[in-house]
N, C-alpha and C positions, 0 to 999 in steps of 0.2 A: 206845417206851422212856420210862419216867417221868423227869421232870426231876430232874437231880442237885441243882439249886438248891432245889427244893421238898422233896426227901426228906432233905436234909442229909447225903447220902452223902459221905464225905470221907476221903482217905488222908493228906493233908498240910495242908489248909487249916484244920483244927481246932487246929493247933499255933500258939502265940503267935509274932508277928513278932519277929525279933531286935531288941534294944534300939537298935542302930545305925539300923535302919530306922524304928522307932517315933519316934525323936527327930528324924529328918529329914523324916518325912511332914508335909505341910502341907495346908491346905485345898484342896479340888478346885475349880479355876477353870473358866471357860467354855472356855478354851483347852485345858485338860486333857481336857475332855469332847469337844472337837473331835478331838484326837489319838486319844482312845479310840474314837471313831466310825470313824476311818480304819482302826485296827487291827481293830476288830470286823468291818468290811466284808470284810477280807482273810481272816478265819477263820470267818465265819458259815456257810459252805457245809459245814463239818465235820460237824455244827454244834457249835462250841465258843463258850461265852460268855466275856465279859470283864467283870470286876468291879473297880472302883477302890477305893482305900483308905478311902473313906467308906462302903463297904458297898453302893453303888448300882451296878446293871449299866450297862454302856456303852450309849449310844444304838444301837438296832438289834440288841441282843442277842437271840438266839433264845429262844423261850419254853420249848422242850423240848430243852435242850442235852445232849450226852453228858457234859459236864463244863464246868468254868469255870477260866479263868486268873484268879487273884486277885492283882492288882497292888498291891504294898506302898507304892510311892512314885513320884514324878514321874520320877525317873531311870530306873526300870525301864520306865515307860510310854514315855518317849522312845526308849529302846533298842529296844523292840518296834516302834515306829513307823518308825525310821530303818534298822535293820539287825536284823530278827528272827532271821535265821539265826545270828547271833553272840550277841545279847543275851538271847534266851530261855534258852539254856543258862547264860550267865553269871549271870543274875538268879535262875534256879531254884536253881542250886548255892549261891548266897549266901543263899537264903531270902527274896529280895526279891519273888519270884513263887512262889506256891503253887498247888497243883492241888486243886480240889474235884471229887470223882469219882475214877475209877480212872485212874492215870497212863497205863497202857497204852492205854485207850480214848481218852484225850484226845490223846496223841501220834499214835495211829493216825489219828484224825480230822484232825489237823493235817497229817499226811503226805498224806492223800487230797486235801486242799484246797490243797496247795502249788502254786506256779506251775510250769507245764510248762517254761518257758524260764528260763535263768539270769538272775538279777537283775544290776543294774549293779555291785553289790558283788562278786558272784561273778566277773564278767568282769574287774573290776579286779584281784582277787586272782590270777586266772589269768595275767594279763599280768605281774604283779609276782613271781610264783613263780620261785624259783631252782632250778637243777639240784641234785639231792642228790649232792654229791660224797661221798667216803668219810668225811670228817670229819662232814659233816652227817648222813649216814646213821647213823653211830655215835651221835650225839647223839639222833637221833629214836628209835632202837631203845632206848636207855637210858631215855628219857623214859617209854616205855610198858611195856617188858618187864622192866626191872630194878627194878620196884616190890617185888620180893621173892617168892621161890618160895612162901613160906607164904601170902601173899595169894592167889595164883592157886589154890593147893591147896584153899582154902576152898570153891571153887565150880566148878572144872573137874572132869573125870572122873579116874579113878585114873591114867590114862596122861598126863595133862596135855596134852590135845590142844585147842588154842585156834583151831580152824577148824571149818567147817561139818561136822556129822555126816551120816550117811546112814541113812535109815529104810526099809529094804525091807519091814518088817512093822510093823503098828500095835502100839502098846504097848511098843515097845522102850525099854529104859533108855538113858540117855545113854552109859554105858560101852559097852554093846553096839553102839549106833549109831556111836560113834567107831571101834570096832574094825571095823565093817562098812565104814566109809569108807576106812580104811587098806587093807583088803583089796581094795576096789573100785579104788583107785588102782593097786595092784600088778597086778591082773588087766588093767586097761587098758594097762599097760605091758608085759604079757606077759613078766614076769621069769622067767628061767631060772637054775638053779644055776650058780655060777661067774662070772656076768656082773658087770660093774662099773657102779655108779650114782653120779652126783653129785647132791646135793640142795642147792639154793640157798635158804637160809632154813629151818632145820630145827626151830625152836621148841625144845621140851624133848626132842626126839629120838625121839618115838614112832614116826614113819614109818620113819626110818632103822633103828631096832631091829627093827621089824616086818619090813621087807624082808630084813634080814640073818638074823633068826631063823627066819622062816617060809619064805623063798624062797632062802636060802643064797647071797645075792649079797654082794659087797663094796661098801661105801658110804663115800664121802667127803661129809660134811655140813658146810655152812658157815653160820655165824651170828655176829652181832656182839654178842649179849647174853652178858655174863659170867655172869649168874645162870642163864640157861638152859643154858649150856655146862657149868657145874658139875653141875647136875642130870643132864644127859644122860650125861656121862662116868661119874658114880657109878652110874647105872642100867646102863650098858654093862658096868661091872666086876661089878656084882651079878649080871647075867644071863650073864656069861661070853662076851660078844660083842666084847670089845676087839680081837680079831684081825680081825674082819670090818667094824667100823665105826670110822672116824676122825672125831672131831668137831673141827672147825677153827674157831677164833674169828677170823674174818676176813670181809671183804666178798665178795659174790658175784663182783665184778669181778676178784678175785685167783685165781679158779679156773683151774687149768692141767691139761693132759693131755686125753685123749679117753676117752669112756665109751660103754658100750652104751645107757645111758639117762640122760636129764636129767629131773629132777622139781623142781617148785616148788609148794608148797601154802601159800597165804596170804602170800606174799612180794611178789608183783607189785604189790599195792596200795601198798607202801612205796617202790617204785622211783622214782616221780615221773615225770610225763610227759616232762620234759626229759632224762631218763636212759634212755629206752626204747632208744636206739641202743646204749648200753653193754650192756644185757641182750641185745640182738640179737646183738652180736658174741660174747658169751660162749656163747650157744646155738650159733652157727655153728661156733665152733672146738672145742667140747667133744663134740658128738655125732658118733659114728662114721658115716661116709657109707654104709657097707655094714651094714645091719641095725640102725642106731641109731634111737632114737625118743625122744620126750619128752612130758611132760604139764605143763600149767599149770592150776592150780586157783586162782581169784581172784574177788574181788568186782568186779562190773562194773556198767555202766549200758546203757540202750538209746540214750541220746543223750549227747553229750559235755557235761560240766559239772564244775566243781571240786567237791571234797569240801566238805561243810558247813563253814562258817567256824569254828563253835565246836568241832566235832570236830577240825578241823585245828589249832586253837590248843591245846586242852586234852587231847585224847585221842591223836590220830595226826598229829603234826606231819610235814609233808612228804608226806602221803599223796595219792594220786590213784587214782580208780576208773575204769578205761578201758572203752570200748565194745569189742565184738567186732571191729568194723571197725578200730579203732586198734591192737589187738593183732595182727591179721593183716597189716595194711598197714605198721605201723611196727616190729614186732618179728619176727614169723615170716617174712613175705615177704622182707625184707632179709637174713635169716639163711639163706635158701634152703630153707625148710621148707614142706611141704605139709600142710594140715589134713586129718586123717583122721576125726576124730569130735568133735562138740561136744554137751555136755549141760548143761542148766540145772537146778541143784538149789536154786532160790530158796526154795521152800517147806520144803525140808529145813533151810535155815539159819534160817528163821523158827521152826521147832520147836526147833532147837538153842538159839537165843537165849531162847526161852521157858523151857527147862529151866535154862539158865545163870541167868536172872533169878530163878527160884524158889530156886535154891541160894544166890545172892547175897543175897536177902532173908532167907533162913534164917540167914545168917552176919552179919546187919546189926550186931548188937552188937559182934562181934569186929572187923568192918571199921571201925566208928566208933572203937573203942578204939585201933586201930593208926593209922588214917589221918585221923580226924576227920570231923565232920558234913558239911562242905562237899565233901570228897572222896567221901563216900558218896553224897550227892545227885547229884553229877556223874556217877558211874558208874551209879547207878540210872537216870538219864535216858538215858545213852548206851546201856545195854542195852535199855531199853524203846523208845527211838527206833530202834535198829537193827532190832529185831524188827518194828516197824511198817513200816520201809522195805522189808523183804523181803516182808512179808505183803501190802503194797499194790502191789508191783511197782516201787517207787521205786528199789530196788537189785536186782541179779541176782547169781547165783553160777554162774560158768561153769567147766566142765572142758573143756580142749581137748587132744586127742591129736594129735601131729604127727610127721613123719619127714622126712628129707632128700628134696628133689625127685628123683624118678626111682627111689627105692629101693623095695624090696618092703615093703608095709605089714605090721605085725605080726599083723593079723587081717583076714579077708575079710568077716565078718559080726559083729554085736554079740552073738550068742547066747552065746558063751563068757564074755562079761563078766559075765553074770548067773547062771551055773550054780552058783556058790557063794555066792549072795546071802543064803541062809538062815543067819543067824548065831545061835548060842545066846546068850541074854541073860546 
């Protein structure tokens, strides 16, 4: 691959630095170069180069990088040196660090070269993390999901599904792949007409409406986002499904009653490690012992570690992405559930994020007009970094099907799960 530095390829570095950065930038000292060398050593395996505000590469910079981090001032440099997990995102969003080359290639390279073990910053954050009580959960949901339905409609599919899509065929559109995912979830649950389903964390209601409309089940769907609930209820009215779907603006811990099926798609990541016992109790008391079953669809990891510090601060406060072992031992096991099926859709999520990023970039002018440049850069980095995490295996996407211990599983083989996988685009 040719050097990004020599070709001048640039997606952000050709833009002028913000005046606040220009005014604060000072002469590069020997100490600055020493810190730059330490940062460069940590990212060179990518290989990604580091360039200081005087235009010179850091000591040890690779001669043929996939791209460069262009550091605008000493504050940004020190942030990279002491806590890169937090300050790369902070500085990029503020324009204090720019990228020469393709942002996606650079963050993918950084993801591949990230340390396998948690840093001391991550360990400290894990120790200090508090349980997500109902009040904290509501604040966290509002921070991310109540940004406005118009914002998400700019780049999600027509059904407003904000979780991993499923691509059983090459060349599928995002809309078709999201519908394929909704149907895959329903087939894994083996839903039958007249059954009852409870959904914990329903987003804009796409899965609840799909279950009710296509599988003729009755659904109670819980969510703390007022914006999403307004959208979901209006869509239920429009589709004539109000009698089959009840959208409840409340926390998953408030679920009562028993149901044939429990499902949660993209909510477990928001529960928080210290609240796993609460979710476990909900699952235990809501799934019918005779014939009941459940499905968890969630972002996970291979080894335990906290969510990236910047993502946790700016994008998903209170979030935690668990390992399979944590979910089975701390949620499903104590709930008296047996695991029936596990599938990893990691590369499906990488493709989903790539399509989201394309749509987000296409809507760049509208996003900037509504939310501002710093917000746009933050979400641009979040989407690119998330795609990189799934593409490199830094993150996983698990679907687990389970049922009460000793009950009859809803299927004996996986064959029926894929009989209807061919979806029209």
